[in-house]
Backbone as a ProteinNet text record, in pm:
[ID]
protein_1_A
[PRIMARY]
MTVTIDLSAERFAELTTIAEAAGVPVEEWLHREVEGLIDRNRSFRSAADYVLEKNAELYRRLAK
[TERTIARY]
3519.4	3483.1	3586.3	3612.3	3708.9	3638.3	3680.1	3626.6	3744.5	3726.2	3830.3	3780	3863.3	3827.6	3941.3	3906.5	4006.5	4037.5	4165.7	4212	4319	4324.8	4434.5	4563.8	4675.4	4805	4823.2	4774.5	4785.4	4706.1	4583.7	4500.3	4559.3	4610.9	4670.6	4793.2	4870.6	4987.5	4943.4	4835.8	4782.6	4737.2	4666.8	4618.6	4735	4837.6	4955.7	5020.4	5029	5086.8	5005.8	4874.7	4787	4804.8	4805.1	4820.2	4956.4	5060.3	5194.4	5201.5	5136.6	5135	5064.5	4966.3	4894.7	4971.8	5077.1	5160.8	5101.2	5013.7	4950.7	4954.2	4942.6	4933.4	4804.7	4807.4	4691.5	4566.7	4579	4462.7	4400.9	4485.1	4434.4	4368.8	4430.3	4373.4	4236	4226.6	4097.9	3994.4	4034.8	3943.2	3888.5	3976.6	3933.2	3837.4	3869.3	3784.6	3646.4	3640.6	3511.9	3431.1	3495.5	3425.6	3370.6	3450.9	3405.7	3288	3292.3	3183.2	3054.3	3063.5	2946.5	2893	2982.3	2939.1	2871.6	2928.8	2867.7	2731.3	2719.3	2590.9	2488.3	2529.6	2440	2396.2	2488.8	2456	2358.2	2381	2292	2151.6	2143.6	2011.6	1939.9	2013.4	1954.3	1901.3	1979.7	1935.9	1815.5	1818.9	1706.9	1580.4	1592	1475.4	1418.2	1506.9	1462.3	1384	1438.5	1372	1238.4	1236.9	1111.8	1006.1	1046.5	951.8	904.5	998.2	964.4	868.8	884.9	805.1	694.9	662.8	563.7	429.8	383.1	254.3	259.5	365.4	382.2	380.3	451.3	454.9	315.3	238.9	102.8	16.5	29.6	-49.3	-6.8	120.5	169.1	128.7	110.2	74.6	-69.8	-150.4	-293.6	-312.8
1780.5	1752.9	1817.7	1755.5	1804.9	1843	1955.1	2002.6	2021.9	1981.1	1997	2090.6	2187.5	2277.6	2280.4	2304.1	2315.6	2462.5	2496	2630.5	2621.7	2722.4	2728	2750.5	2720	2741.2	2888.5	2975.2	3119.1	3161	3112.9	3147.3	3091.1	2968.6	2909.1	2989.2	3037.4	3119.4	3249	3310.1	3430.9	3401.4	3291.1	3251.5	3228.7	3163.8	3138.4	3269.2	3364.1	3494.8	3564.9	3560.3	3623.8	3558.4	3425.9	3354	3381.9	3382.9	3410.8	3551.5	3647.2	3785.4	3791.5	3703	3696.7	3614.5	3547.1	3469.3	3336.5	3281.1	3153	3061.1	2930.5	2838.1	2862.5	2825.2	2842.9	2781.2	2660.5	2591.2	2670.4	2726.9	2804.3	2933.4	2999.8	3122.6	3095.7	2988.6	2953.4	2921	2847.5	2811.1	2936.9	3030.9	3156	3233.8	3239.2	3313.6	3250.6	3119	3050.1	3070.1	3058.2	3081.5	3223.6	3320.1	3458.8	3479.9	3417.4	3426.8	3370.6	3257	3194.8	3283.7	3338.9	3426.2	3552.6	3613.1	3734.2	3702.9	3588.8	3548.8	3527.5	3462.5	3438	3570.4	3664	3794.5	3869.6	3863.2	3931	3872	3739.5	3675.2	3711.3	3715.9	3750.5	3893.5	3985.7	4125.1	4137.8	4068.5	4073.9	4017.5	3906.9	3848.1	3945.3	4012.8	4109.1	4222.7	4278.1	4389.4	4344.2	4226.2	4176.7	4155.9	4099	4075.7	4208.1	4298.9	4427.2	4507.3	4497.8	4577.9	4499.2	4382.2	4296.3	4366.8	4435.4	4504.6	4613.4	4688.4	4792.5	4730.7	4620.7	4555.1	4506.3	4455.7	4410.1	4528.4	4641.5	4760	4812.8	4812.3	4861.4	4768.9	4642.6	4545.2	4559.9	4628.5	4643.7	4747.6
-4919	-5055.5	-5145.6	-5254.9	-5351.3	-5479.9	-5536.5	-5664.2	-5758.1	-5881.4	-5981.1	-6090	-6127.4	-6236.6	-6338	-6461.8	-6567.5	-6591.3	-6589.9	-6620.5	-6727.7	-6810.8	-6906.9	-6828.7	-6892	-6827.1	-6793.5	-6880.4	-6857.4	-6734.3	-6722.2	-6606.7	-6478	-6484.5	-6365.2	-6321.7	-6417.7	-6384.8	-6316.6	-6366.9	-6303.4	-6160.8	-6145.2	-6013.7	-5917.6	-5965.5	-5883.7	-5840.1	-5931.7	-5899.3	-5791.3	-5803.2	-5704.4	-5567.2	-5564.9	-5437.5	-5374.9	-5457.9	-5406	-5347	-5411.6	-5360.3	-5224.9	-5206.4	-5078.2	-4975.6	-5020.3	-4929.4	-4887.9	-4973.7	-4941	-5063.8	-5040.6	-5153.7	-5233.6	-5359.5	-5447.5	-5385.8	-5333.7	-5277.5	-5162.8	-5076.2	-4962.8	-5011.2	-5108.9	-5162.1	-5222.7	-5301.2	-5361.3	-5254.4	-5152.6	-5044.9	-4977.6	-4946.6	-4883.1	-4972.7	-5100.4	-5194.4	-5207.3	-5215.6	-5226.6	-5099.2	-4984.5	-4857.4	-4851.7	-4894.5	-4895.3	-4988.9	-5104.5	-5200.4	-5141.6	-5077.3	-5014.9	-4903.1	-4821.1	-4711.3	-4763.8	-4868.4	-4925.5	-4984.1	-5049.7	-5106.4	-4995.6	-4888.3	-4774.9	-4712.8	-4697.5	-4641.2	-4730.4	-4861.8	-4954.9	-4947.7	-4948.8	-4941.6	-4812.3	-4703.7	-4574.9	-4578	-4632.5	-4641.6	-4734.6	-4847.2	-4941.5	-4878.5	-4808.1	-4740.1	-4637.3	-4563.1	-4463.3	-4529.5	-4636.8	-4706	-4763.8	-4825.6	-4882.7	-4775.3	-4661.7	-4552.9	-4492.3	-4470.2	-4409	-4496.5	-4627.3	-4719.6	-4789.4	-4740.1	-4805.5	-4824.7	-4722.8	-4732.9	-4839.8	-4843	-4944.4	-5084.5	-5101.8	-5233.2	-5273.1	-5175.9	-5206.6	-5252.9	-5185	-5224.6	-5361.9	-5388.4	-5517.2	-5631.9	-5603.5	-5707.4	-5753.8	-5675.8	-5711.3	-5816.6
[MASK]
++++++++++++++++++++++++++++++++++++++++++++++++++++++++++++++++

């Protein structure tokens, strides 16, 4: 799937500099960053679900 975003010329230049410093094309750098963001979000949700499930009884008692 392809996604298109609008960036100012200044922001695109910054992005290009960052990608070049990482030694990869802009598209690859963005792809890696988006994948990392999705993975971190998934990990956070998984941890939050675990804590909520583990402490469900405590939360029910505190709500009374």
